[in-house]
N, C-alpha and C positions, 0 to 999 in steps of 0.2 A: 280585358281591353274591349272597347266598344266597337265591334266590327261594323255595326250599322253606320256609325259616324264616319269611319274611314271609307266605307263603300260609297257613301254619299259624296265624299270628297273626290273619289276617283271618277265617279260619274260626272260630277260638275266640271272636271277638267277635260273630259272626253266629249261630252255632249253640250251643245249650246242650247240655252233656253229660248223659247219663243216669247219674248217680252216686248211690251210697248215702250221701246227704249231708243233714245238718241235722236238728235236733230243735227243734220249736216248741211252746210250751205257753201256754195261757191259763187263769186260775183266778180265781174270785171267791168269797170266803168271809168272813163276818162283817164286811161293809162294806169289806174290802180287795179291790182288783182289780189283778192283776198279769199280765204276759206275760213269757216268758223264751225264749231261743233260743241254740243253738249253730250257728254258721255254719261249715260244713265245705267245704273245697275243696282243689285241688291246687296253688294258688299263694297267696302272701301279698299284701302291698302294699295292703291294704284302705284305703278312704277313708271319711271321714265328712264330710258337708256340711250346713250349717245354712242354711235358706231362710226369711228373715223374711216376715211377712205382707205381701201386696200386694193391690191392688184385684182382687177376684175369687178370691184364693187364701189359704187359711189357712197360717200359718207351720208349718214342719216340720223334722225332722232325718232324714237318710237315711244308710244304711250300704250300702257295696257295694265291688266290685272296681274296678280302673282304668278299665273301660269306662263306669263311672258309671251303670249300671243299678241302681236301688235294690233291693237284696236284702231289706232290712228298713227300716221307717220308722215314725215316729209323728208326728202333727201336734199342734198346740197344744191341741186338745180331747181328746187322749188316744186318738184313733183310731189303731190299730196294724195293720200287716200284715207277714207274713213268709212266704217260700216254701220248699217242699222239692222236690227233684228227683223226677220220676216217669217211668214208661215209658208214659204215656197219650198216644196220638196223637189230638189234637183233630179231625183230619180224619175220623175214623170217625163223628163226630157231625154231620158236614156243617154246620159253622157258616156262616151266611149273613150275618148282620148283625154284622160284626166291628168293634170300635172301631179307628179308624185313628190309632193313636198309643199312648202309654204309658198303658194303661187304669188301672192302680193308682196311678200318680203323679197322675192326674187325680182319682181318688177321694180321695186324700190331701189335695188342695187344695180340694175342694168339699164333703166330707162330715164330719159330726161324730160320727156313730154308725154301728153296724153296720146298723140298719134303713135309714138313709139310703143307705148303701153298697149295700144290696140293691136298693133302688128304682133306683139308678143302674145297677146290673148287669142289671136286668130289660130295659133298653133294648138290650142287646148280648148276642151269643153269646160264651161263654167259649172262647177259641181259644188258650189257653196250655198248654204241655205240663206245666208245674209245677203243684203243688197249694198253695193259699194258705190261711193261717189269718188271719182278720180279727177283731179284738177291740176293745172300746171301754171307756171309763171307767165305764160303767153296769153292766158285767159281762156284756154280750152277747158272743157269739163264734160264728163259723161257719167251717167248712172247705169249700173249693170246689175242684173240678177240672172238667175238661171234661164229665164225665158225672154229677156228683154235687154236691149242696149239702146239707151236714149241719149243722144248727143245734145248738148246745150244748143238751143237755137236763138235764145235771147241773151240778155246780160247776165242772168243768174240761173242757178238750179238749186232745188231743195230736195233733200233725201230724208224722209221720216219712215214710218212703219207701215206703209202700204205698198203694194206692188206698183211700181212707177208706171206700168203699162195702163193703169186705170186713170191716170191723170187726164188723158185726152177726153174721156167720157165723163169726168167728174164723179166717177163711181168709187168714191173713197170717203172716209170720215177720219179726219185728223186735225184737231185744233192747232197743234203745234205747226203743222204745215201752213194752215190758213193765217195764223198770226205772223209767221215769218214772211209769207207772200205779201201780205198787206204792207208790212214795213219796207220790204225790198222794193216794192212798186214806187214808193215815195222817195227813194234815195236820190240825192243830188250829188253827193260826194261820199267816198268810202274812207273810213278810219276806224280805229279801235273802239272809241266810244259808241259809234253807231252799231257795231256788231255786239258789243257788250250789252247794250240795251235789248237787242233781240234775244240774245242767249238768256238774259235775266227773265224776259217775258215767256220763254219757252222751257225754262228749267222745271224739273220735277222734284217733289219733296215727299217724304214718307218712306215706306219699305223699299219702293223703287225710287231711287233718288239720283239727282245729277251729281256724279262723283267729282268730275272736273270739267272745266270748259276751256276751250282753246280758240284763239284767233290767230290765223296765219297770214302774215304779209308775204305772199309767195314770191314777189319780185325781190324784196330785200332780205328774205329768209329770216324774218323776225317772228317769234311766236310769243303771244301774251297768254299766260296761263292763270286760271283762277281755280282754287280748290273748294269743292263742296259748296257751290253756288254762293261763295263770298266774293262779290265783285268789287270790294273795297281794297283788296290786297293782291295786286297782280305780281306775277313773276315774269319778267321779260327775258326771253332767250334769244341771244344772237347766235344763230346756229354755227356760223363760221368760227366764231371765237370758241364756242364750246367744243367743237370737233377738234380744234387745235390743241385742246387739253388732253386728248386721248379718250379711250373708252371709259365710260362711267355708267353705273347702274345705281339708282337710288330710289327710295320711297318718295313719291311726289309730295306727300304731306309735310315732309321735313323741310321743304322750301317755304313754308307758310307759318304765320303765327298760330299758336294753339287755339283750337276752336272747340268749345264745349259741345256744340251741335254735332260736329264731325266725330268727336270722341264717343258720344252717346250712340251715334249711328254705327260706328265701328264695333262697339261692344255688343251689338244685337246678335252677332254670330260669335258665340263665346269661344268655340273651338278655334276659329280663324283668328280671333283677337289674341288668344293665348299663344298661338303659334307665332304671331307677329311680335308679341312682347318678348318672347324668347329670342327671336332673331335680333330685336333691338338690343337685348342684353349681350348677344354675341358681338355686335359691332361696337358696343361701348366698353364691355368688360373683358372681351377676348373670347376666342372660340373654345379653347380647351377648358379654361376655368368655368365657363358657363355650362358646358356639357357635363363636366365632372360634378357640378352642383346638382344637376337634374338626375344624373345617374344615381347619386347618393340618396336623393329624395325617393327615387323609385325602389331602392333597395331597403329603405328604412320602413319596416312594416308598421311601426308606431305612427309614422307620419305619412303613410302611403296615400297618394293621390290616385284615385281610381281612373282618372282620365289622362294621367301624365304620359303613359306609353303611346296612346293614340296621338297626342300632341307632338311627342318627340318624333314619331314616324313622319308626320307632316313636315316637321322642321328638316328632317333628313332629305326628304324629297325636294323641298324648296332649295336647300343648299346645292343639290345637283343641278336643278334648273338654272340657278343663278351662275354657277360655275360654267355650265355648258354655254349659256348665253354669251359669256365673255370669250370662251374658247372659239365659238362659231361666229364671232364678230356681230353679235346682236340677234342671231337666229334662235328660234325656240328649240327645245329639246325634242328632236324628232322621234327619238326612241320611245318616249313617253306616249306619243300619239300613234305609234306603230307605223310611221312613215318609212319608206324604203331607205332614205338617207340615214335613219337612225341605227341601221344595222351594219354600218361600216365600223370596223374595229379601229378605234381611235385611242390615242394616248393623251390623257389629261393629267397634268401635274399641278394639282390645286389642293390646298389644305382643306377646302370645303368638301371636296369629294372624299378625302381621307376621313374627315369628321363624320360625314354621312355614313361611311362604312362602319365607323365605330358605333354609331347609333343602331344600325341594323344588326351588328354583332351582339350588342347589348340586348336588343329586343328578342333575338332568337333564343336567348337563355331564359326568358321569362316563362313562367308556368301558366297553364290555363288558356293558352292562345288557340283560337279556332284554327283548324288545319288549313283552311283556304288563306287565312290571313298570314299564317306562318309560311306557307309556300310563296306568297306574295313578297314577304320580307326576304326570303331566300333568293328570289329573282332579283330584287334590288341589290342585295349583297353580291350576287354574281356580277351584276353590271359594274358596281364600284371596283370590284377586284379586277375585272377585265380591263377597264380604262386605265387602271394603275399598273397594268402589266403582268398580273398573276393569272395566267390562263388556266392553270390547273384548278385553282380554287373557283374560278368562274365556271368551269365545266361542272365541278362538283355541285355547286349550288343551282346551276341551271338544270341539272339532272333531277334534283329534288323538286324544283318548281314544275318540271315537265313530266313528273312521274305518273300522274293520273289526272286526266282532264276533269274528273268528277271532284277532285280535291283542290282544284286551283281555279281562280277566276279566269274566264276565257281569254281576256286580253293578256294577262300575265302568262298563261299557258302557251298562247300563240307566240308571244315574244320569245319565250324560253326555247321553244322548239326551233324557231328560226335561227336563234343564236347558236344552238347546238349544231345545226346543219352547217353553219358557217365555220364554226370551230372544228 
């Protein structure tokens, strides 16, 4: 099994890259209020998930990558946020009171307006390396990073990849900001075609590419979505109607016509591509038949695929993330990110968790696995047993994963020790 491949996957889910990515705009003019954004990254397979209103949380829609961290989101009241990558280290500002969870997903569920969000943020130090733009249906917006809060003073704001505190002195270099600024200055009316043109002019192509582009009518709660800088085929989301249908998580590209350019881009990361193809098989051919097929391939020495075990491990992790997302009404899997909320002992009755457990059990029997990787699999197996109600097996596997810090990856060792203390 290729432990380097898996380790890279784990790091990519824990650490955010500093990349020259994303363009985010808010604009209020003549009674119209819009936000728009290009989401740029090195991989595709974006997700969209709809989270109906629950007791204590507003309904919302989120967009993000397979880790199911919300890159961009809007709630039923038209409160919107989106991030851009930065090189700002929050540690230099010595944050003390840091929110112990997904701060902006909590804001999405609790706040209707930017002023309400700002009151919420006053309770906590901003300890995120990214820079966020928050906007609402009343026309308010603000850009925030670890050292700056810049409230909109004119009709519009733009958030790209420089510290927004440098805007006043013009001490920045960003063509996407300048192109957007020039177009926004000339606006006489706001509509979808106007923002579509700006997003087209600021899109990126190549290894770092615009994965999807969104235009938000914040007053009407209508979102126009384009996949992989194809501005000829929009998907229009009426948020109220979609939320009435209940919770849903889906691959964003499934809403659009087949695109050779997108397919070629997606295939550039072979491991991710294969994982996603297996997930597609699961949803078209069924969970158990698909897993049985790949288990048989793994056991057949004559047709042994040297990478299949690594891919299956990633599939198992993804199944848990997607199951937990539904269980938590759209939230990310906090346990994976070692957030305090992830250490609550929960019960999840979902066939995807059971299937993930089957994958981990299968992988534990494979020979020649590196000890650190084997202990990582034991930790995941412990988690799946725990949320399905088998505490004894959970303890057994957590003890294996926490047996020796030198034989376990640090985050896996730490999570296992914490869970054992709770159990």
